[in-house]
PDB file of the backbone (N, CA, C, O) and the ligand in Angstrom, with CONECT records:
HET     ZN  A 101       1
ATOM      1  N   UNK A   1     204.380  56.260  32.794  1.00  0.00           N
ATOM      2  CA  UNK A   1     204.445  55.182  31.607  1.00  0.00           C
ATOM      3  C   UNK A   1     205.070  54.010  32.122  1.00  0.00           C
ATOM      4  O   UNK A   1     205.913  53.453  31.419  1.00  0.00           O
ATOM      5  N   UNK A   2     204.738  53.480  33.418  1.00  0.00           N
ATOM      6  CA  UNK A   2     205.079  52.264  34.002  1.00  0.00           C
ATOM      7  C   UNK A   2     203.869  51.361  33.688  1.00  0.00           C
ATOM      8  O   UNK A   2     202.848  51.842  33.197  1.00  0.00           O
ATOM      9  N   UNK A   3     204.001  49.923  34.002  1.00  0.00           N
ATOM     10  CA  UNK A   3     202.972  49.227  33.998  1.00  0.00           C
ATOM     11  C   UNK A   3     202.254  49.208  35.196  1.00  0.00           C
ATOM     12  O   UNK A   3     202.799  48.959  36.271  1.00  0.00           O
ATOM     13  N   UNK A   4     200.887  49.493  35.057  1.00  0.00           N
ATOM     14  CA  UNK A   4     200.105  49.425  36.358  1.00  0.00           C
ATOM     15  C   UNK A   4     199.048  48.368  36.251  1.00  0.00           C
ATOM     16  O   UNK A   4     198.511  48.014  35.201  1.00  0.00           O
ATOM     17  N   UNK A   5     198.769  47.824  37.655  1.00  0.00           N
ATOM     18  CA  UNK A   5     197.750  46.744  37.337  1.00  0.00           C
ATOM     19  C   UNK A   5     196.521  47.366  38.368  1.00  0.00           C
ATOM     20  O   UNK A   5     196.616  47.563  39.580  1.00  0.00           O
ATOM     21  N   UNK A   6     195.547  47.564  37.637  1.00  0.00           N
ATOM     22  CA  UNK A   6     194.366  48.296  37.965  1.00  0.00           C
ATOM     23  C   UNK A   6     193.326  47.195  38.405  1.00  0.00           C
ATOM     24  O   UNK A   6     193.240  46.225  37.651  1.00  0.00           O
ATOM     25  N   UNK A   7     192.579  47.217  39.453  1.00  0.00           N
ATOM     26  CA  UNK A   7     191.610  46.382  39.905  1.00  0.00           C
ATOM     27  C   UNK A   7     190.493  46.118  38.644  1.00  0.00           C
ATOM     28  O   UNK A   7     189.949  47.014  38.000  1.00  0.00           O
ATOM     29  N   UNK A   8     190.311  44.775  38.477  1.00  0.00           N
ATOM     30  CA  UNK A   8     189.507  44.362  37.376  1.00  0.00           C
ATOM     31  C   UNK A   8     188.187  45.135  37.548  1.00  0.00           C
ATOM     32  O   UNK A   8     187.856  45.316  38.719  1.00  0.00           O
ATOM     33  N   UNK A   9     187.273  45.685  36.476  1.00  0.00           N
ATOM     34  CA  UNK A   9     186.141  46.183  36.392  1.00  0.00           C
ATOM     35  C   UNK A   9     185.336  45.350  35.723  1.00  0.00           C
ATOM     36  O   UNK A   9     184.131  45.594  35.657  1.00  0.00           O
ATOM     37  N   UNK A  10     185.839  44.336  35.178  1.00  0.00           N
ATOM     38  CA  UNK A  10     184.802  43.501  34.224  1.00  0.00           C
ATOM     39  C   UNK A  10     185.312  42.053  34.341  1.00  0.00           C
ATOM     40  O   UNK A  10     186.344  41.891  34.992  1.00  0.00           O
ATOM     41  N   UNK A  11     184.738  41.026  33.812  1.00  0.00           N
ATOM     42  CA  UNK A  11     185.177  39.522  34.026  1.00  0.00           C
ATOM     43  C   UNK A  11     186.607  39.655  33.103  1.00  0.00           C
ATOM     44  O   UNK A  11     186.696  40.386  32.116  1.00  0.00           O
ATOM     45  N   UNK A  12     187.547  38.924  33.552  1.00  0.00           N
ATOM     46  CA  UNK A  12     188.799  38.858  32.782  1.00  0.00           C
ATOM     47  C   UNK A  12     188.613  38.644  31.436  1.00  0.00           C
ATOM     48  O   UNK A  12     189.240  39.228  30.553  1.00  0.00           O
ATOM     49  N   UNK A  13     187.648  37.707  31.244  1.00  0.00           N
ATOM     50  CA  UNK A  13     187.503  37.240  29.687  1.00  0.00           C
ATOM     51  C   UNK A  13     186.974  38.479  28.690  1.00  0.00           C
ATOM     52  O   UNK A  13     187.083  38.466  27.464  1.00  0.00           O
ATOM     53  N   UNK A  14     186.429  39.458  29.417  1.00  0.00           N
ATOM     54  CA  UNK A  14     186.069  40.576  28.582  1.00  0.00           C
ATOM     55  C   UNK A  14     186.922  41.664  28.511  1.00  0.00           C
ATOM     56  O   UNK A  14     186.522  42.669  27.923  1.00  0.00           O
ATOM     57  N   UNK A  15     188.304  41.638  29.127  1.00  0.00           N
ATOM     58  CA  UNK A  15     189.080  42.633  29.120  1.00  0.00           C
ATOM     59  C   UNK A  15     189.881  42.759  27.777  1.00  0.00           C
ATOM     60  O   UNK A  15     190.268  41.751  27.186  1.00  0.00           O
ATOM     61  N   UNK A  16     190.069  43.769  27.407  1.00  0.00           N
ATOM     62  CA  UNK A  16     190.913  43.940  26.356  1.00  0.00           C
ATOM     63  C   UNK A  16     192.031  45.074  26.566  1.00  0.00           C
ATOM     64  O   UNK A  16     191.736  46.077  27.217  1.00  0.00           O
ATOM     65  N   UNK A  17     193.175  44.936  26.075  1.00  0.00           N
ATOM     66  CA  UNK A  17     194.308  45.915  26.212  1.00  0.00           C
ATOM     67  C   UNK A  17     195.033  46.384  25.049  1.00  0.00           C
ATOM     68  O   UNK A  17     195.200  45.543  24.165  1.00  0.00           O
ATOM     69  N   UNK A  18     195.537  47.636  24.846  1.00  0.00           N
ATOM     70  CA  UNK A  18     196.367  47.938  24.015  1.00  0.00           C
ATOM     71  C   UNK A  18     197.835  47.782  24.593  1.00  0.00           C
ATOM     72  O   UNK A  18     198.131  48.497  25.550  1.00  0.00           O
ATOM     73  N   UNK A  19     198.789  46.887  24.077  1.00  0.00           N
ATOM     74  CA  UNK A  19     199.905  46.884  24.496  1.00  0.00           C
ATOM     75  C   UNK A  19     200.847  47.478  23.515  1.00  0.00           C
ATOM     76  O   UNK A  19     200.903  47.180  22.322  1.00  0.00           O
ATOM     77  N   UNK A  20     201.720  48.512  24.253  1.00  0.00           N
ATOM     78  CA  UNK A  20     202.632  49.081  23.551  1.00  0.00           C
ATOM     79  C   UNK A  20     204.048  48.464  23.593  1.00  0.00           C
ATOM     80  O   UNK A  20     204.607  48.118  24.634  1.00  0.00           O
ATOM     81  N   UNK A  21     204.601  48.358  22.275  1.00  0.00           N
ATOM     82  CA  UNK A  21     205.746  47.709  21.990  1.00  0.00           C
ATOM     83  C   UNK A  21     206.887  48.520  21.401  1.00  0.00           C
ATOM     84  O   UNK A  21     206.642  49.303  20.483  1.00  0.00           O
ATOM     85  N   UNK A  22     208.203  48.371  21.905  1.00  0.00           N
ATOM     86  CA  UNK A  22     209.310  48.991  21.189  1.00  0.00           C
ATOM     87  C   UNK A  22     209.566  48.202  19.885  1.00  0.00           C
ATOM     88  O   UNK A  22     209.188  47.042  19.720  1.00  0.00           O
ATOM     89  N   UNK A  23     210.300  48.997  18.895  1.00  0.00           N
ATOM     90  CA  UNK A  23     210.572  48.442  17.783  1.00  0.00           C
ATOM     91  C   UNK A  23     211.096  46.867  18.008  1.00  0.00           C
ATOM     92  O   UNK A  23     210.795  45.977  17.213  1.00  0.00           O
ATOM     93  N   UNK A  24     211.728  46.695  18.921  1.00  0.00           N
ATOM     94  CA  UNK A  24     212.359  45.118  19.144  1.00  0.00           C
ATOM     95  C   UNK A  24     211.337  44.249  19.670  1.00  0.00           C
ATOM     96  O   UNK A  24     211.508  43.030  19.702  1.00  0.00           O
ATOM     97  N   UNK A  25     210.243  44.826  20.099  1.00  0.00           N
ATOM     98  CA  UNK A  25     208.939  43.939  20.375  1.00  0.00           C
ATOM     99  C   UNK A  25     208.859  43.726  21.948  1.00  0.00           C
ATOM    100  O   UNK A  25     208.091  42.913  22.463  1.00  0.00           O
ATOM    101  N   UNK A  26     209.735  44.543  22.659  1.00  0.00           N
ATOM    102  CA  UNK A  26     209.741  44.506  24.011  1.00  0.00           C
ATOM    103  C   UNK A  26     208.413  45.263  24.435  1.00  0.00           C
ATOM    104  O   UNK A  26     208.224  46.358  23.905  1.00  0.00           O
ATOM    105  N   UNK A  27     207.579  44.841  25.236  1.00  0.00           N
ATOM    106  CA  UNK A  27     206.373  45.653  25.874  1.00  0.00           C
ATOM    107  C   UNK A  27     206.829  46.604  27.045  1.00  0.00           C
ATOM    108  O   UNK A  27     207.510  46.169  27.974  1.00  0.00           O
ATOM    109  N   UNK A  28     206.433  47.897  26.965  1.00  0.00           N
ATOM    110  CA  UNK A  28     206.411  48.942  27.982  1.00  0.00           C
ATOM    111  C   UNK A  28     205.559  49.560  28.348  1.00  0.00           C
ATOM    112  O   UNK A  28     205.722  50.520  29.101  1.00  0.00           O
ATOM    113  N   UNK A  29     204.432  49.177  27.914  1.00  0.00           N
ATOM    114  CA  UNK A  29     203.131  50.061  28.404  1.00  0.00           C
ATOM    115  C   UNK A  29     201.715  49.502  28.032  1.00  0.00           C
ATOM    116  O   UNK A  29     201.600  48.812  27.018  1.00  0.00           O
ATOM    117  N   UNK A  30     200.742  49.752  28.745  1.00  0.00           N
ATOM    118  CA  UNK A  30     199.499  49.151  28.515  1.00  0.00           C
ATOM    119  C   UNK A  30     198.473  49.986  28.844  1.00  0.00           C
ATOM    120  O   UNK A  30     198.466  50.534  29.946  1.00  0.00           O
ATOM    121  N   UNK A  31     197.383  50.208  27.842  1.00  0.00           N
ATOM    122  CA  UNK A  31     196.210  50.884  28.017  1.00  0.00           C
ATOM    123  C   UNK A  31     195.052  49.840  28.070  1.00  0.00           C
ATOM    124  O   UNK A  31     195.034  48.894  27.282  1.00  0.00           O
ATOM    125  N   UNK A  32     194.162  50.015  28.939  1.00  0.00           N
ATOM    126  CA  UNK A  32     192.906  48.797  29.114  1.00  0.00           C
ATOM    127  C   UNK A  32     191.863  49.672  28.641  1.00  0.00           C
ATOM    128  O   UNK A  32     191.674  50.839  28.982  1.00  0.00           O
ATOM    129  N   UNK A  33     191.095  48.860  27.678  1.00  0.00           N
ATOM    130  CA  UNK A  33     189.825  49.244  27.067  1.00  0.00           C
ATOM    131  C   UNK A  33     188.896  49.795  28.247  1.00  0.00           C
ATOM    132  O   UNK A  33     188.832  49.137  29.284  1.00  0.00           O
ATOM    133  N   UNK A  34     188.301  50.777  28.139  1.00  0.00           N
ATOM    134  CA  UNK A  34     187.403  51.243  29.282  1.00  0.00           C
ATOM    135  C   UNK A  34     186.464  52.387  28.589  1.00  0.00           C
ATOM    136  O   UNK A  34     186.594  52.658  27.395  1.00  0.00           O
ATOM    137  N   UNK A  35     185.686  52.919  29.273  1.00  0.00           N
ATOM    138  CA  UNK A  35     184.809  54.074  28.867  1.00  0.00           C
ATOM    139  C   UNK A  35     185.689  55.222  28.266  1.00  0.00           C
ATOM    140  O   UNK A  35     185.397  55.876  27.265  1.00  0.00           O
ATOM    141  N   UNK A  36     186.955  55.380  29.132  1.00  0.00           N
ATOM    142  CA  UNK A  36     187.794  56.394  28.656  1.00  0.00           C
ATOM    143  C   UNK A  36     188.654  56.341  27.408  1.00  0.00           C
ATOM    144  O   UNK A  36     188.981  57.312  26.725  1.00  0.00           O
ATOM    145  N   UNK A  37     189.034  54.824  27.169  1.00  0.00           N
ATOM    146  CA  UNK A  37     189.799  54.531  26.314  1.00  0.00           C
ATOM    147  C   UNK A  37     189.077  53.406  25.276  1.00  0.00           C
ATOM    148  O   UNK A  37     189.117  52.195  25.493  1.00  0.00           O
ATOM    149  N   UNK A  38     188.468  53.971  24.209  1.00  0.00           N
ATOM    150  CA  UNK A  38     187.544  53.139  23.248  1.00  0.00           C
ATOM    151  C   UNK A  38     188.375  52.759  22.091  1.00  0.00           C
ATOM    152  O   UNK A  38     188.136  51.655  21.601  1.00  0.00           O
ATOM    153  N   UNK A  39     189.293  53.464  21.575  1.00  0.00           N
ATOM    154  CA  UNK A  39     190.019  53.113  20.295  1.00  0.00           C
ATOM    155  C   UNK A  39     191.565  53.236  20.599  1.00  0.00           C
ATOM    156  O   UNK A  39     192.138  53.694  21.587  1.00  0.00           O
ATOM    157  N   UNK A  40     192.070  52.665  19.401  1.00  0.00           N
ATOM    158  CA  UNK A  40     193.587  52.952  19.606  1.00  0.00           C
ATOM    159  C   UNK A  40     194.188  54.328  19.728  1.00  0.00           C
ATOM    160  O   UNK A  40     195.168  54.594  20.423  1.00  0.00           O
ATOM    161  N   UNK A  41     193.459  55.237  18.935  1.00  0.00           N
ATOM    162  CA  UNK A  41     193.971  56.544  19.134  1.00  0.00           C
ATOM    163  C   UNK A  41     193.761  56.965  20.698  1.00  0.00           C
ATOM    164  O   UNK A  41     194.519  57.701  21.330  1.00  0.00           O
ATOM    165  N   UNK A  42     192.768  56.445  21.108  1.00  0.00           N
ATOM    166  CA  UNK A  42     192.584  56.952  22.470  1.00  0.00           C
ATOM    167  C   UNK A  42     193.876  56.462  23.563  1.00  0.00           C
ATOM    168  O   UNK A  42     194.496  57.072  24.434  1.00  0.00           O
ATOM    169  N   UNK A  43     193.926  55.204  23.097  1.00  0.00           N
ATOM    170  CA  UNK A  43     195.065  54.483  23.833  1.00  0.00           C
ATOM    171  C   UNK A  43     196.506  55.393  23.760  1.00  0.00           C
ATOM    172  O   UNK A  43     197.171  55.740  24.736  1.00  0.00           O
ATOM    173  N   UNK A  44     196.807  55.685  22.305  1.00  0.00           N
ATOM    174  CA  UNK A  44     198.014  56.484  22.079  1.00  0.00           C
ATOM    175  C   UNK A  44     197.780  57.844  23.160  1.00  0.00           C
ATOM    176  O   UNK A  44     198.662  58.139  23.967  1.00  0.00           O
ATOM    177  N   UNK A  45     196.749  58.461  23.085  1.00  0.00           N
ATOM    178  CA  UNK A  45     196.681  59.668  23.764  1.00  0.00           C
ATOM    179  C   UNK A  45     196.814  59.280  25.335  1.00  0.00           C
ATOM    180  O   UNK A  45     197.286  60.139  26.081  1.00  0.00           O
ATOM    181  N   UNK A  46     196.444  58.101  25.841  1.00  0.00           N
ATOM    182  CA  UNK A  46     196.220  57.823  27.299  1.00  0.00           C
ATOM    183  C   UNK A  46     198.014  57.325  27.740  1.00  0.00           C
ATOM    184  O   UNK A  46     198.545  57.418  28.846  1.00  0.00           O
ATOM    185  N   UNK A  47     198.615  56.805  26.458  1.00  0.00           N
ATOM    186  CA  UNK A  47     199.961  56.485  26.867  1.00  0.00           C
ATOM    187  C   UNK A  47     201.028  57.683  26.744  1.00  0.00           C
ATOM    188  O   UNK A  47     201.995  57.673  27.507  1.00  0.00           O
ATOM    189  N   UNK A  48     200.883  58.662  25.847  1.00  0.00           N
ATOM    190  CA  UNK A  48     201.737  59.662  25.844  1.00  0.00           C
ATOM    191  C   UNK A  48     201.091  61.025  26.163  1.00  0.00           C
ATOM    192  O   UNK A  48     200.078  61.413  25.580  1.00  0.00           O
ATOM    193  N   UNK A  49     201.614  61.605  26.944  1.00  0.00           N
ATOM    194  CA  UNK A  49     201.304  63.160  27.441  1.00  0.00           C
ATOM    195  C   UNK A  49     200.886  64.114  26.346  1.00  0.00           C
ATOM    196  O   UNK A  49     199.815  64.719  26.323  1.00  0.00           O
ATOM    197  N   UNK A  50     201.984  64.193  25.312  1.00  0.00           N
ATOM    198  CA  UNK A  50     201.837  65.263  24.203  1.00  0.00           C
ATOM    199  C   UNK A  50     202.045  64.463  22.822  1.00  0.00           C
ATOM    200  O   UNK A  50     202.666  63.415  22.641  1.00  0.00           O
ATOM    201  N   UNK A  51     201.332  65.275  21.885  1.00  0.00           N
ATOM    202  CA  UNK A  51     201.676  64.618  20.257  1.00  0.00           C
ATOM    203  C   UNK A  51     203.120  64.692  20.172  1.00  0.00           C
ATOM    204  O   UNK A  51     203.560  63.801  19.446  1.00  0.00           O
ATOM    205  N   UNK A  52     203.985  65.428  20.653  1.00  0.00           N
ATOM    206  CA  UNK A  52     205.284  65.287  19.979  1.00  0.00           C
ATOM    207  C   UNK A  52     205.750  64.133  20.552  1.00  0.00           C
ATOM    208  O   UNK A  52     206.428  63.466  19.771  1.00  0.00           O
ATOM    209  N   UNK A  53     205.590  63.563  21.900  1.00  0.00           N
ATOM    210  CA  UNK A  53     206.003  62.222  22.189  1.00  0.00           C
ATOM    211  C   UNK A  53     205.544  61.446  21.686  1.00  0.00           C
ATOM    212  O   UNK A  53     206.205  60.429  21.477  1.00  0.00           O
ATOM    213  N   UNK A  54     204.346  61.519  21.293  1.00  0.00           N
ATOM    214  CA  UNK A  54     203.580  60.472  20.334  1.00  0.00           C
ATOM    215  C   UNK A  54     204.317  60.221  19.150  1.00  0.00           C
ATOM    216  O   UNK A  54     204.666  59.073  18.874  1.00  0.00           O
ATOM    217  N   UNK A  55     204.644  61.395  18.267  1.00  0.00           N
ATOM    218  CA  UNK A  55     205.039  61.337  16.936  1.00  0.00           C
ATOM    219  C   UNK A  55     206.509  60.741  17.202  1.00  0.00           C
ATOM    220  O   UNK A  55     206.944  59.959  16.357  1.00  0.00           O
ATOM    221  N   UNK A  56     207.337  61.069  18.365  1.00  0.00           N
ATOM    222  CA  UNK A  56     208.441  60.577  18.336  1.00  0.00           C
ATOM    223  C   UNK A  56     208.707  58.962  18.765  1.00  0.00           C
ATOM    224  O   UNK A  56     209.689  58.257  18.529  1.00  0.00           O
ATOM    225  N   UNK A  57     207.594  58.683  19.406  1.00  0.00           N
ATOM    226  CA  UNK A  57     207.461  57.186  19.692  1.00  0.00           C
ATOM    227  C   UNK A  57     207.266  56.485  18.400  1.00  0.00           C
ATOM    228  O   UNK A  57     208.067  55.604  18.088  1.00  0.00           O
ATOM    229  N   UNK A  58     206.212  56.812  17.567  1.00  0.00           N
ATOM    230  CA  UNK A  58     206.081  56.446  16.205  1.00  0.00           C
ATOM    231  C   UNK A  58     207.189  56.397  15.461  1.00  0.00           C
ATOM    232  O   UNK A  58     207.482  55.325  14.931  1.00  0.00           O
ATOM    233  N   UNK A  59     207.868  57.340  15.311  1.00  0.00           N
ATOM    234  CA  UNK A  59     209.141  57.515  14.642  1.00  0.00           C
ATOM    235  C   UNK A  59     210.109  56.441  14.903  1.00  0.00           C
ATOM    236  O   UNK A  59     210.852  55.899  14.085  1.00  0.00           O
ATOM    237  N   UNK A  60     209.983  56.196  16.248  1.00  0.00           N
ATOM    238  CA  UNK A  60     211.082  55.126  16.733  1.00  0.00           C
ATOM    239  C   UNK A  60     210.503  53.818  16.526  1.00  0.00           C
ATOM    240  O   UNK A  60     211.104  52.876  17.042  1.00  0.00           O
ATOM    241  N   UNK A  61     209.490  53.589  15.895  1.00  0.00           N
ATOM    242  CA  UNK A  61     208.960  52.374  15.621  1.00  0.00           C
ATOM    243  C   UNK A  61     207.979  51.478  16.633  1.00  0.00           C
ATOM    244  O   UNK A  61     207.665  50.297  16.493  1.00  0.00           O
ATOM    245  N   UNK A  62     207.571  52.453  17.751  1.00  0.00           N
ATOM    246  CA  UNK A  62     206.726  51.899  18.725  1.00  0.00           C
ATOM    247  C   UNK A  62     205.417  51.502  17.941  1.00  0.00           C
ATOM    248  O   UNK A  62     204.973  52.203  17.033  1.00  0.00           O
ATOM    249  N   UNK A  63     204.878  50.421  18.325  1.00  0.00           N
ATOM    250  CA  UNK A  63     203.574  49.832  17.712  1.00  0.00           C
ATOM    251  C   UNK A  63     202.686  49.280  18.853  1.00  0.00           C
ATOM    252  O   UNK A  63     203.109  49.095  19.994  1.00  0.00           O
ATOM    253  N   UNK A  64     201.451  49.038  18.461  1.00  0.00           N
ATOM    254  CA  UNK A  64     200.447  48.635  19.409  1.00  0.00           C
ATOM    255  C   UNK A  64     200.074  47.333  18.988  1.00  0.00           C
ATOM    256  O   UNK A  64     200.034  47.098  17.781  1.00  0.00           O
ATOM    257  N   UNK A  65     199.728  46.241  20.018  1.00  0.00           N
ATOM    258  CA  UNK A  65     198.898  45.227  19.784  1.00  0.00           C
ATOM    259  C   UNK A  65     197.700  45.167  20.675  1.00  0.00           C
ATOM    260  O   UNK A  65     197.761  45.275  21.900  1.00  0.00           O
ATOM    261  N   UNK A  66     196.541  44.978  19.940  1.00  0.00           N
ATOM    262  CA  UNK A  66     195.526  44.901  20.579  1.00  0.00           C
ATOM    263  C   UNK A  66     195.017  43.398  21.191  1.00  0.00           C
ATOM    264  O   UNK A  66     194.662  42.470  20.463  1.00  0.00           O
ATOM    265  N   UNK A  67     195.047  43.353  22.458  1.00  0.00           N
ATOM    266  CA  UNK A  67     195.020  41.815  22.753  1.00  0.00           C
ATOM    267  C   UNK A  67     193.754  41.456  23.924  1.00  0.00           C
ATOM    268  O   UNK A  67     193.223  42.368  24.558  1.00  0.00           O
ATOM    269  N   UNK A  68     193.440  40.287  24.069  1.00  0.00           N
ATOM    270  CA  UNK A  68     192.607  40.037  25.142  1.00  0.00           C
ATOM    271  C   UNK A  68     193.548  39.772  26.470  1.00  0.00           C
ATOM    272  O   UNK A  68     194.775  39.674  26.453  1.00  0.00           O
ATOM    273  N   UNK A  69     192.663  39.677  27.662  1.00  0.00           N
ATOM    274  CA  UNK A  69     193.652  39.750  28.860  1.00  0.00           C
ATOM    275  C   UNK A  69     194.505  38.300  28.778  1.00  0.00           C
ATOM    276  O   UNK A  69     195.719  38.308  28.984  1.00  0.00           O
ATOM    277  N   UNK A  70     193.898  37.252  28.513  1.00  0.00           N
ATOM    278  CA  UNK A  70     194.549  35.975  28.457  1.00  0.00           C
ATOM    279  C   UNK A  70     195.796  36.101  27.673  1.00  0.00           C
ATOM    280  O   UNK A  70     196.806  35.552  28.113  1.00  0.00           O
ATOM    281  N   UNK A  71     195.847  36.800  26.497  1.00  0.00           N
ATOM    282  CA  UNK A  71     197.016  36.761  25.648  1.00  0.00           C
ATOM    283  C   UNK A  71     197.993  37.700  26.335  1.00  0.00           C
ATOM    284  O   UNK A  71     199.158  37.334  26.491  1.00  0.00           O
ATOM    285  N   UNK A  72     197.555  38.969  26.780  1.00  0.00           N
ATOM    286  CA  UNK A  72     198.488  39.658  27.588  1.00  0.00           C
ATOM    287  C   UNK A  72     199.064  39.040  28.795  1.00  0.00           C
ATOM    288  O   UNK A  72     200.188  39.352  29.190  1.00  0.00           O
ATOM    289  N   UNK A  73     198.270  38.109  29.435  1.00  0.00           N
ATOM    290  CA  UNK A  73     198.942  37.611  30.780  1.00  0.00           C
ATOM    291  C   UNK A  73     199.870  36.527  30.228  1.00  0.00           C
ATOM    292  O   UNK A  73     200.823  36.293  30.971  1.00  0.00           O
ATOM    293  N   UNK A  74     199.820  35.849  29.162  1.00  0.00           N
ATOM    294  CA  UNK A  74     200.683  35.039  28.623  1.00  0.00           C
ATOM    295  C   UNK A  74     201.821  35.432  27.726  1.00  0.00           C
ATOM    296  O   UNK A  74     202.873  34.803  27.835  1.00  0.00           O
ATOM    297  N   UNK A  75     201.729  36.345  26.903  1.00  0.00           N
ATOM    298  CA  UNK A  75     202.598  36.577  26.126  1.00  0.00           C
ATOM    299  C   UNK A  75     203.487  38.076  26.527  1.00  0.00           C
ATOM    300  O   UNK A  75     204.656  38.229  26.172  1.00  0.00           O
ATOM    301  N   UNK A  76     202.900  38.874  27.129  1.00  0.00           N
ATOM    302  CA  UNK A  76     203.332  40.179  27.495  1.00  0.00           C
ATOM    303  C   UNK A  76     203.678  40.611  28.835  1.00  0.00           C
ATOM    304  O   UNK A  76     204.633  41.355  29.060  1.00  0.00           O
ATOM    305  N   UNK A  77     202.786  40.076  29.862  1.00  0.00           N
ATOM    306  CA  UNK A  77     202.957  40.471  31.132  1.00  0.00           C
ATOM    307  C   UNK A  77     204.356  40.041  31.880  1.00  0.00           C
ATOM    308  O   UNK A  77     204.931  40.755  32.702  1.00  0.00           O
ATOM    309  N   UNK A  78     204.764  38.849  31.481  1.00  0.00           N
ATOM    310  CA  UNK A  78     206.118  38.423  32.251  1.00  0.00           C
ATOM    311  C   UNK A  78     207.206  39.313  31.669  1.00  0.00           C
ATOM    312  O   UNK A  78     208.206  39.423  32.378  1.00  0.00           O
ATOM    313  N   UNK A  79     207.201  39.919  30.602  1.00  0.00           N
ATOM    314  CA  UNK A  79     208.159  41.002  30.078  1.00  0.00           C
ATOM    315  C   UNK A  79     207.872  42.278  30.357  1.00  0.00           C
ATOM    316  O   UNK A  79     208.584  43.125  29.817  1.00  0.00           O
ATOM    317  N   UNK A  80     206.976  42.645  31.090  1.00  0.00           N
ATOM    318  CA  UNK A  80     206.429  43.869  31.186  1.00  0.00           C
ATOM    319  C   UNK A  80     207.377  44.692  32.177  1.00  0.00           C
ATOM    320  O   UNK A  80     207.539  45.904  32.035  1.00  0.00           O
ATOM    321  N   UNK A  81     207.955  43.996  33.127  1.00  0.00           N
ATOM    322  CA  UNK A  81     208.600  44.905  34.141  1.00  0.00           C
ATOM    323  C   UNK A  81     210.170  44.614  33.914  1.00  0.00           C
ATOM    324  O   UNK A  81     211.002  45.022  34.724  1.00  0.00           O
ATOM    325  N   UNK A  82     210.538  43.855  32.718  1.00  0.00           N
ATOM    326  CA  UNK A  82     212.012  43.903  32.441  1.00  0.00           C
ATOM    327  C   UNK A  82     212.196  44.981  31.576  1.00  0.00           C
ATOM    328  O   UNK A  82     211.334  45.372  30.789  1.00  0.00           O
ATOM    329  N   UNK A  83     213.561  45.580  31.739  1.00  0.00           N
ATOM    330  CA  UNK A  83     214.039  46.712  31.153  1.00  0.00           C
ATOM    331  C   UNK A  83     214.429  46.234  29.645  1.00  0.00           C
ATOM    332  O   UNK A  83     215.201  45.286  29.506  1.00  0.00           O
ATOM    333  N   UNK A  84     213.961  46.810  28.688  1.00  0.00           N
ATOM    334  CA  UNK A  84     214.422  46.750  27.326  1.00  0.00           C
ATOM    335  C   UNK A  84     216.001  46.978  27.171  1.00  0.00           C
ATOM    336  O   UNK A  84     216.535  48.044  27.476  1.00  0.00           O
ATOM    337  N   UNK A  85     216.705  45.854  26.658  1.00  0.00           N
ATOM    338  CA  UNK A  85     218.003  45.938  26.599  1.00  0.00           C
ATOM    339  C   UNK A  85     218.597  46.266  25.194  1.00  0.00           C
ATOM    340  O   UNK A  85     219.802  46.281  24.946  1.00  0.00           O
ATOM    341  N   UNK A  86     217.577  46.532  24.292  1.00  0.00           N
ATOM    342  CA  UNK A  86     217.843  46.670  22.699  1.00  0.00           C
ATOM    343  C   UNK A  86     217.890  48.278  22.497  1.00  0.00           C
ATOM    344  O   UNK A  86     218.076  48.615  21.327  1.00  0.00           O
ATOM    345  N   UNK A  87     217.779  49.125  23.257  1.00  0.00           N
ATOM    346  CA  UNK A  87     217.915  50.586  22.989  1.00  0.00           C
ATOM    347  C   UNK A  87     216.500  51.208  23.022  1.00  0.00           C
ATOM    348  O   UNK A  87     216.345  52.429  22.992  1.00  0.00           O
ATOM    349  N   UNK A  88     215.367  50.240  23.093  1.00  0.00           N
ATOM    350  CA  UNK A  88     214.168  51.124  23.334  1.00  0.00           C
ATOM    351  C   UNK A  88     213.755  52.083  22.283  1.00  0.00           C
ATOM    352  O   UNK A  88     213.704  51.848  21.076  1.00  0.00           O
ATOM    353  N   UNK A  89     213.472  53.174  22.875  1.00  0.00           N
ATOM    354  CA  UNK A  89     212.961  54.395  22.088  1.00  0.00           C
ATOM    355  C   UNK A  89     214.220  55.060  21.468  1.00  0.00           C
ATOM    356  O   UNK A  89     214.109  56.052  20.746  1.00  0.00           O
ATOM    357  N   UNK A  90     215.486  54.465  21.779  1.00  0.00           N
ATOM    358  CA  UNK A  90     216.463  55.290  21.305  1.00  0.00           C
ATOM    359  C   UNK A  90     216.986  54.956  19.606  1.00  0.00           C
ATOM    360  O   UNK A  90     217.778  55.651  18.970  1.00  0.00           O
ATOM    361  N   UNK A  91     216.352  53.808  19.160  1.00  0.00           N
ATOM    362  CA  UNK A  91     216.789  53.518  17.965  1.00  0.00           C
ATOM    363  C   UNK A  91     216.053  54.584  16.885  1.00  0.00           C
ATOM    364  O   UNK A  91     216.304  54.514  15.681  1.00  0.00           O
TER     365      UNK A  91
HETATM  366 ZN    ZN A 101     213.889  45.498  23.554  1.00  0.00          ZN2+
END
């Protein structure tokens, strides 16, 4: 569930990501568009191991933003490795 940096498989300008955010807006996870992850539902499946984890996250207000790589780098990446201090999934 941690942020991972994968080697780019396509030009940066063509990369797209689903960024997972806690209710407070802190980003905690990332799924990159690929042949394995083509839809937001795929991204949820990639981020959570089980349906019950996924349901728990949704109930806790976790949401997803679909962004291009430039937006991710600018708006989310700097906060990706900082721990959420607002309760995260606990709320
Ligand atoms: Zn937070």
